[in-house]
C-alpha positions as CSV (number, residue, x, y, z in Angstrom):
1,X,20.1,-3.5,-24.3
2,X,19.5,0.2,-24.9
3,X,21.5,2.7,-23.0
4,X,19.7,5.0,-20.5
5,X,19.8,8.6,-21.4
6,X,21.1,11.2,-19.0
7,X,17.5,12.6,-18.6
8,X,16.2,9.1,-17.6
9,X,19.0,8.7,-15.1
10,X,18.3,12.1,-13.6
11,X,14.6,11.3,-13.4
12,X,15.2,8.0,-11.6
13,X,17.5,9.8,-9.2
14,X,14.8,12.0,-7.8
15,X,11.5,10.2,-8.6
16,X,10.5,6.5,-8.2
17,X,8.2,6.7,-11.3
18,X,8.9,8.8,-14.4
19,X,5.6,9.0,-16.2
20,X,3.3,11.7,-17.4
21,X,0.1,10.7,-15.8
22,X,0.4,13.5,-13.2
23,X,0.6,16.0,-16.0
24,X,-2.5,14.6,-17.7
25,X,-4.4,14.8,-14.4
26,X,-3.1,18.3,-13.8
27,X,-4.3,19.5,-17.2
28,X,-7.6,17.8,-16.6
29,X,-7.9,19.5,-13.3
30,X,-7.2,23.0,-14.8
31,X,-9.7,22.3,-17.6
32,X,-12.4,21.2,-15.2
33,X,-11.8,24.2,-12.9
34,X,-12.1,26.6,-15.9
35,X,-15.3,24.8,-17.0
36,X,-17.0,24.6,-13.7
37,X,-16.0,28.1,-12.5
38,X,-17.1,29.7,-15.8
39,X,-20.5,28.2,-15.5
40,X,-20.9,29.1,-11.8
41,X,-23.8,31.5,-11.1
42,X,-22.6,32.4,-7.6
43,X,-20.1,31.8,-4.8
44,X,-21.6,28.5,-3.6
45,X,-21.7,27.2,-7.2
46,X,-18.0,28.2,-7.5
47,X,-17.1,26.2,-4.3
48,X,-19.1,23.2,-5.6
49,X,-17.3,23.6,-9.0
50,X,-13.9,23.4,-7.3
51,X,-14.9,20.2,-5.5
52,X,-16.2,18.7,-8.7
53,X,-12.9,19.7,-10.5
54,X,-11.0,17.7,-7.9
55,X,-13.2,14.7,-8.3
56,X,-13.6,14.6,-12.0
57,X,-11.9,11.3,-12.6
58,X,-14.5,9.6,-10.4
59,X,-17.4,11.2,-12.3
60,X,-15.8,10.1,-15.6
61,X,-15.4,6.5,-14.5
62,X,-18.9,6.4,-13.1
63,X,-20.4,7.7,-16.3
64,X,-18.3,5.3,-18.4
65,X,-19.4,2.3,-16.4
66,X,-23.1,3.5,-16.5
67,X,-22.8,3.8,-20.3
68,X,-21.3,0.3,-20.6
69,X,-24.1,-1.1,-18.4
70,X,-21.7,-2.6,-15.9
């Protein structure tokens, strides 16, 4: 059985899960914000862009399932 590293023990001490999915979602959120806000023509478009950036995983799954004809 492999020994746990000190970093792994510290991670388990403070968090229940020690994975990087939150970081991937965060990078996707920042990228989506930059994309939608840079293409916004006005204030309302910017607000809609912020909402779209928060919901981008849902859009992605919807388009994937539509592409796969499911």
